[in-house]
C-alpha positions as CSV (number, residue, x, y, z in Angstrom):
1,X,168.1,283.5,-13.2
2,X,171.7,284.7,-13.6
3,X,173.8,287.7,-12.9
4,X,177.0,288.7,-14.5
5,X,178.9,292.0,-14.6
6,X,182.3,293.6,-14.7
7,X,182.2,295.4,-11.4
8,X,182.3,299.2,-11.6
9,X,183.0,301.8,-9.0
10,X,180.1,303.5,-7.1
11,X,178.4,306.1,-9.3
12,X,179.7,304.7,-12.6
13,X,178.2,302.1,-15.0
14,X,174.8,302.1,-13.3
15,X,176.2,301.0,-9.9
16,X,173.7,301.1,-7.0
17,X,174.1,303.6,-4.2
18,X,174.4,301.3,-1.2
19,X,173.8,304.2,1.2
20,X,170.2,304.3,0.0
21,X,168.1,303.0,2.9
22,X,165.2,302.1,0.7
23,X,167.1,299.2,-1.0
24,X,165.8,295.8,-0.3
25,X,168.0,292.9,0.7
26,X,167.5,291.3,-2.7
27,X,168.6,294.5,-4.5
28,X,171.7,294.7,-2.3
29,X,172.4,291.0,-3.0
30,X,172.0,291.6,-6.8
31,X,174.5,294.6,-6.7
32,X,176.9,292.5,-4.6
33,X,176.8,289.7,-7.2
34,X,177.5,292.2,-10.0
35,X,180.4,293.7,-8.2
36,X,182.0,290.4,-7.2
37,X,181.7,288.9,-10.7
38,X,179.4,286.1,-9.4
39,X,177.2,284.2,-11.9
40,X,174.3,282.1,-10.6
41,X,174.2,279.4,-13.2
42,X,171.3,277.5,-11.7
43,X,168.5,278.6,-9.4
44,X,165.5,276.4,-8.6
45,X,162.8,276.9,-5.9
46,X,161.9,273.8,-4.0
47,X,158.2,274.7,-4.3
48,X,157.6,277.4,-7.1
49,X,154.0,277.7,-5.9
50,X,154.0,278.4,-2.1
51,X,151.4,276.7,0.1
52,X,151.0,273.4,-1.8
53,X,150.1,270.2,0.0
54,X,153.5,268.8,-0.6
55,X,155.2,271.8,1.0
56,X,152.9,271.7,4.0
57,X,153.5,268.0,4.4
58,X,157.3,268.6,4.4
59,X,156.8,271.4,6.9
60,X,155.0,269.1,9.3
61,X,157.8,266.5,8.9
62,X,160.5,269.1,9.8
63,X,158.3,270.4,12.7
64,X,157.9,266.9,14.0
65,X,161.6,266.4,14.1
66,X,162.1,269.7,16.0
67,X,159.3,268.8,18.4
68,X,160.9,265.4,19.1
69,X,164.2,267.2,19.8
70,X,162.7,269.5,22.3
71,X,160.7,266.8,24.0
72,X,163.8,264.5,24.3
73,X,165.9,267.4,25.7
74,X,163.2,268.2,28.3
75,X,163.1,264.5,29.2
76,X,166.9,264.6,29.6
77,X,166.6,267.4,32.1
78,X,163.8,265.7,34.0
79,X,165.8,262.4,34.3
80,X,169.0,264.2,35.3
81,X,167.3,266.0,38.1
82,X,164.6,263.6,39.3
83,X,166.0,260.3,38.0
84,X,167.2,257.4,40.2
85,X,170.6,258.9,41.0
86,X,172.7,257.7,44.0
87,X,176.2,258.8,44.9
88,X,177.6,255.3,45.5
89,X,177.4,252.3,43.1
90,X,176.0,249.1,44.5
91,X,176.0,245.7,42.9
92,X,172.8,244.1,41.6
93,X,170.1,245.1,39.3
94,X,167.9,248.1,40.2
95,X,166.5,251.3,38.7
96,X,169.9,253.1,39.0
97,X,171.2,250.8,36.2
98,X,168.9,252.7,33.7
99,X,170.0,256.2,34.8
100,X,173.0,256.7,32.6
101,X,171.6,254.9,29.5
102,X,168.4,257.0,29.7
103,X,170.5,260.2,29.9
104,X,172.5,259.1,26.9
105,X,169.4,258.0,24.9
106,X,167.4,261.2,25.5
107,X,170.2,263.6,24.8
108,X,171.3,261.6,21.7
109,X,167.8,261.5,20.4
110,X,167.5,265.3,20.9
111,X,170.7,266.1,19.0
112,X,169.8,263.6,16.2
113,X,166.3,264.9,15.8
114,X,167.3,268.6,15.5
115,X,170.2,267.7,13.2
116,X,167.9,265.7,10.9
117,X,165.3,268.5,11.0
118,X,167.9,271.1,9.9
119,X,169.2,268.9,7.1
120,X,165.7,268.1,5.9
121,X,164.8,271.8,5.9
122,X,167.8,272.7,3.9
123,X,167.4,269.9,1.3
124,X,163.6,269.9,0.9
125,X,162.4,273.5,1.6
126,X,165.2,275.9,0.6
127,X,165.9,276.9,-3.0
128,X,168.7,275.1,-4.8
129,X,171.3,277.2,-6.6
130,X,174.7,276.9,-8.1
131,X,176.9,280.0,-8.2
132,X,180.4,280.7,-9.7
133,X,182.7,283.4,-8.4
134,X,186.1,284.6,-9.4
135,X,188.6,284.8,-6.5
136,X,189.4,288.3,-5.4
137,X,192.5,289.4,-3.4
138,X,192.7,292.0,-0.7
139,X,190.6,293.0,2.2
140,X,186.9,294.0,2.3
141,X,185.7,297.6,1.8
142,X,182.9,299.2,3.8
143,X,180.6,298.6,0.9
144,X,181.6,295.0,0.8
145,X,180.6,294.6,4.4
146,X,177.2,296.3,3.7
147,X,176.7,293.8,0.9
148,X,177.5,290.9,3.2
149,X,174.9,292.1,5.7
150,X,172.3,292.5,3.0
151,X,173.2,289.0,1.7
152,X,172.7,287.5,5.1
153,X,169.3,289.3,5.4
154,X,168.3,288.0,2.0
155,X,169.3,284.4,3.1
156,X,167.2,284.9,6.2
157,X,164.2,285.8,4.0
158,X,164.8,282.9,1.7
159,X,164.8,280.5,4.7
160,X,161.1,281.2,4.9
161,X,160.9,280.6,8.6
162,X,158.7,283.7,9.1
163,X,156.0,282.3,6.8
164,X,156.2,278.8,8.4
165,X,155.0,279.4,12.0
166,X,154.8,275.7,12.8
167,X,158.5,275.2,12.0
168,X,159.4,278.4,13.9
169,X,157.6,277.3,17.0
170,X,159.0,273.8,17.1
171,X,162.5,275.0,16.2
172,X,162.2,277.3,19.2
173,X,161.1,274.4,21.4
174,X,164.0,272.3,20.2
175,X,166.5,275.1,20.9
176,X,165.0,275.8,24.3
177,X,165.2,272.1,25.2
178,X,168.8,271.8,24.3
179,X,169.6,275.0,26.2
180,X,168.0,273.5,29.3
181,X,170.0,270.3,28.7
182,X,173.2,272.3,28.6
183,X,172.3,274.0,31.8
184,X,171.1,270.8,33.5
185,X,174.5,269.8,34.9
186,X,175.4,273.0,36.8
187,X,171.7,273.5,37.9
188,X,171.5,269.9,38.9
189,X,174.5,270.2,41.2
190,X,172.7,273.0,43.0
191,X,169.5,271.0,43.4
192,X,170.9,267.6,44.4
193,X,174.1,267.1,46.3
194,X,176.2,264.2,45.2
195,X,177.2,263.6,48.8
196,X,175.2,261.4,51.2
197,X,172.5,262.9,53.5
198,X,172.8,263.6,57.2
199,X,171.1,260.2,57.8
200,X,173.9,258.4,56.0
201,X,177.0,260.5,56.7
202,X,179.5,258.1,55.0
203,X,181.0,259.8,52.0
204,X,182.4,257.5,49.4
205,X,184.6,260.2,48.0
206,X,186.6,260.5,51.2
207,X,186.8,256.9,52.5
208,X,188.2,253.5,51.4
209,X,188.1,249.9,52.7
210,X,190.7,250.9,55.3
211,X,188.1,252.9,57.2
212,X,188.1,250.8,60.4
213,X,185.1,252.4,62.0
214,X,182.8,251.6,59.1
215,X,184.1,248.3,57.8
216,X,186.0,246.6,60.7
217,X,184.1,247.4,64.0
218,X,186.8,250.0,65.0
219,X,189.7,247.6,64.8
220,X,192.7,248.4,62.5
221,X,192.3,246.8,59.1
222,X,194.9,244.3,58.0
223,X,196.8,244.6,54.7
224,X,196.2,241.4,52.8
225,X,197.0,239.8,49.5
226,X,194.5,239.1,46.8
227,X,193.7,235.7,48.4
228,X,193.0,237.5,51.8
229,X,196.2,236.2,53.4
230,X,197.6,238.8,55.8
231,X,201.1,240.3,55.2
232,X,204.0,240.4,57.6
233,X,206.9,242.7,57.2
234,X,209.3,239.9,56.5
235,X,207.1,238.9,53.5
236,X,208.5,241.9,51.6
237,X,212.2,241.9,50.7
238,X,214.3,245.0,51.0
239,X,213.7,247.1,47.9
240,X,210.7,245.0,47.0
241,X,207.1,245.9,46.8
242,X,203.7,244.1,47.0
243,X,200.1,245.1,46.2
244,X,198.0,245.0,49.3
245,X,194.2,245.2,49.9
246,X,192.0,246.0,52.9
247,X,191.3,242.8,54.9
248,X,187.6,243.3,55.0
249,X,184.8,241.3,53.3
250,X,185.0,242.2,49.6
251,X,188.2,244.1,50.1
252,X,189.9,242.6,47.0
253,X,186.9,243.1,44.7
254,X,185.7,246.0,42.7
255,X,183.5,247.1,45.6
256,X,186.8,248.6,47.1
257,X,188.5,249.4,43.7
258,X,189.8,252.7,45.2
259,X,191.6,250.9,48.2
260,X,194.6,249.0,46.9
261,X,198.0,250.2,48.0
262,X,201.6,249.5,46.9
263,X,203.5,248.3,50.0
264,X,207.2,249.1,49.6
265,X,210.1,248.0,51.8
266,X,212.6,250.8,51.4
267,X,216.3,250.5,51.8
268,X,217.6,252.1,54.9
269,X,219.0,255.2,53.2
270,X,215.8,255.7,51.2
271,X,213.6,255.3,54.2
272,X,215.7,258.0,56.0
273,X,215.3,260.3,53.1
274,X,211.6,259.9,53.0
275,X,211.3,260.3,56.8
276,X,213.3,263.5,56.6
277,X,211.1,264.9,53.8
278,X,207.9,264.0,55.7
279,X,209.2,265.9,58.7
280,X,210.1,268.9,56.5
281,X,206.6,269.0,54.9
282,X,205.0,268.7,58.3
283,X,207.2,271.5,59.6
284,X,206.2,273.7,56.7
285,X,202.5,273.0,57.4
286,X,201.4,272.4,53.9
287,X,197.8,272.3,55.0
288,X,195.9,273.7,58.0
289,X,196.2,270.4,59.8
290,X,199.8,269.8,58.7
291,X,200.9,267.1,56.2
292,X,198.4,264.2,56.4
293,X,201.2,261.8,55.4
294,X,203.3,262.7,58.4
295,X,203.8,259.7,60.7
296,X,202.3,257.3,58.2
297,X,205.5,255.2,57.7
298,X,206.4,252.1,59.8
299,X,210.1,251.5,60.1
300,X,211.3,251.2,56.5
301,X,207.8,250.4,55.1
302,X,205.5,252.8,53.3
303,X,202.2,252.1,51.6
304,X,201.1,254.5,48.8
305,X,197.7,254.5,47.1
306,X,197.9,252.7,43.7
307,X,195.2,255.0,42.2
308,X,197.0,257.7,40.1
309,X,196.0,261.2,41.0
310,X,195.7,262.2,37.3
311,X,193.0,259.9,35.9
312,X,192.7,257.1,38.4
313,X,194.8,254.4,36.6
314,X,196.9,251.9,38.6
315,X,200.3,253.5,39.4
316,X,202.1,250.3,40.0
317,X,205.4,250.2,38.0
318,X,208.1,250.6,40.7
319,X,211.6,251.5,39.7
320,X,213.8,250.4,42.6
321,X,217.0,252.2,41.5
322,X,215.4,255.6,40.9
323,X,212.7,255.2,43.6
324,X,210.1,256.3,41.1
325,X,206.5,254.9,40.8
326,X,205.2,255.1,37.2
327,X,201.6,255.1,35.9
328,X,201.5,253.3,32.6
329,X,198.4,255.2,31.3
330,X,199.8,258.7,30.8
331,X,203.4,258.2,32.1
332,X,203.1,260.2,35.3
333,X,206.0,259.5,37.7
334,X,206.1,259.9,41.5
335,X,209.2,260.1,43.6
336,X,208.7,257.7,46.5
337,X,211.4,259.2,48.7
338,X,209.9,262.7,48.4
339,X,206.4,262.0,49.7
340,X,205.3,260.6,46.3
341,X,205.8,264.0,44.7
342,X,204.9,264.0,40.9
343,X,208.0,264.6,39.0
344,X,206.9,263.8,35.4
345,X,203.7,263.6,33.4
346,X,200.3,265.2,33.8
347,X,199.7,264.3,37.5
348,X,199.8,267.3,39.8
349,X,198.9,265.7,43.2
350,X,201.0,263.5,45.4
351,X,199.9,259.9,46.0
352,X,198.2,259.6,49.4
353,X,200.1,257.5,52.0
354,X,198.3,255.0,54.1
355,X,199.2,255.1,57.8
356,X,200.5,251.6,58.7
357,X,201.9,249.7,61.7
358,X,201.9,246.1,63.0
359,X,199.4,244.5,65.3
360,X,200.0,242.2,68.2
361,X,200.4,239.2,65.9
362,X,203.0,240.9,63.8
363,X,200.8,241.6,60.7
364,X,200.8,244.9,58.9
365,X,197.6,246.9,59.5
366,X,196.3,250.4,58.7
367,X,196.0,252.6,61.7
368,X,193.4,254.7,60.0
369,X,192.1,255.6,56.6
370,X,194.0,257.9,54.2
371,X,194.4,261.4,55.4
372,X,193.1,262.8,52.0
373,X,190.8,261.5,49.3
374,X,192.4,259.0,46.9
375,X,192.3,259.2,43.1
376,X,192.1,262.0,40.6
377,X,191.1,265.5,41.6
378,X,187.5,266.7,41.6
379,X,186.0,270.2,41.9
380,X,185.4,270.3,45.7
381,X,188.3,268.3,46.8
382,X,190.5,270.1,49.3
383,X,193.9,271.2,48.0
384,X,196.6,269.3,49.8
């Protein structure tokens, strides 16, 4: 069928009175086509005779896709809440290795299935038409908006969902499942805490390999090189720096990937500037307990976490002349002599400082673990 007209004002040339509440959506659409100079040059129903075997078969295919989408989304929610989640990664093969892949597979299958269902519905069950319209300038009148609402209503009727209860039910299931999947993350955090239980109080978010009580029988943990050789102050030249790891079993492996520090031997004037700034921060009581970095230096030596507080990249490019520590990932810069204050880039938190001293044999050790959590910010991390 086709419609063509010159578009006359209301009340002239046989124009339809859009205020008539008895008009159907199709009548409103036809009037809108006439007024907007739209011509439908091709219109073909996918199934001219409703209820044929071919149409019902296509309905079942679409319904199956929606059903698969809903079932996969529900499976995602179940795996997310009751799956083999644990807060701390451990090496070796176990059921936890399947946790993330299963979440990705079920959510991906749900989105794919509902997308394929919608595409199949549009291509195989909806009428096919080609319309041509002249471009009009200016804003829309009140009658134009009435026509737009009627057109949307007509489109809703043309979708035929109301006369296809199987598709309507499975589409609702697919939408409900995806809705549950979207709510699974905030709901899951209320059901299952990511932190260890009371029976295992160690919290991986707030400890590193320098935790002497957990990893070194209460003795201060030495700073070591990658080959586990301990470090003495004289091993680092003035103005120089060295990457140091916790001297515990596995301390230089990925098991303690959050533990490396950059050990820097400051020049005397730079060390004095840092010590003055540390005293000032402690005096101003930045936190309830004061500055956790206060007293963390030893002579002219300072050890900052190498884990950038923006996204966790290794902040290890040290500029001796400017006393800046650079992160190569997103160009964050930290001023070493001002308590590792971020002075450029996206990072907003200071680098944590490891409290260091020397033991009886003259080796550098960590007196205790970091005073704050290392790495990028997370939603329940205290503000320091």
